[in-house]
N, C-alpha and C positions, 0 to 999 in steps of 0.2 A: 448179867453179863449186859454190856453195852452195845447197843443198836443204833447205827444211824436212821435218821426220817427214811431214807429209801429202803435200808436192810429192813425198818419195820413195816414198812408199805408192803414190801414184796414179800415177807415172813405171812404176814395177815391176809394175803391174797392167795398164799400157798395153802395156808390153813383153814380159808373158807372154800378154795375149790383144788383139792388134792388133784395131782397129776397133770397140772397145767403145764403149758409150754411156753417158753421164755417169750416167743413172738405175741402171745397172748397178752403177757404181763406189760411187752413194751410197749403196745398198743393203748390197755387199760390205763398206765401211767403216763403217756406220751412220753416217754424216753428212750434213747436209742437201744437195739437189740445188744449191742456191744456191754454198755452199761449194763442192762439186765444180766447178761451171762457173767460179768466180773463180779456183780453181788452175790450171785447164785453162788459162785466159788468162793467168796470170803464167808457165806452163810453155810456152806458145804464144810469149809475149814473148820470153823466154829462146832460143827457136831450138830447143826441145827436142822439140817435137810437132808436128805438122799436123793441118790439120783437115779432115774429107771430107765432101762433102753439104752438105746446108741445112736448114734447117728441124727438124722433127723425126727426120728422119734424120741428122743429123750424129753423125760417130765420130771418133775421134783414133787416130792411129797415131805412132810415134815416128819422128823424122828420119831 
């Protein structure tokens, strides 16, 4: 499966730090939070990550 550079970067961060939140990833990669959330959605739709929690407590882990 082909992943973009940003998708790969985010996937690797989630892999190394399960249950990380989008704001933390946005800070680590210095990219806007909405961009991180869009990429989360793409990775989720590809079946690579799963979402846990709801609202402000959402975190992501590798499937």
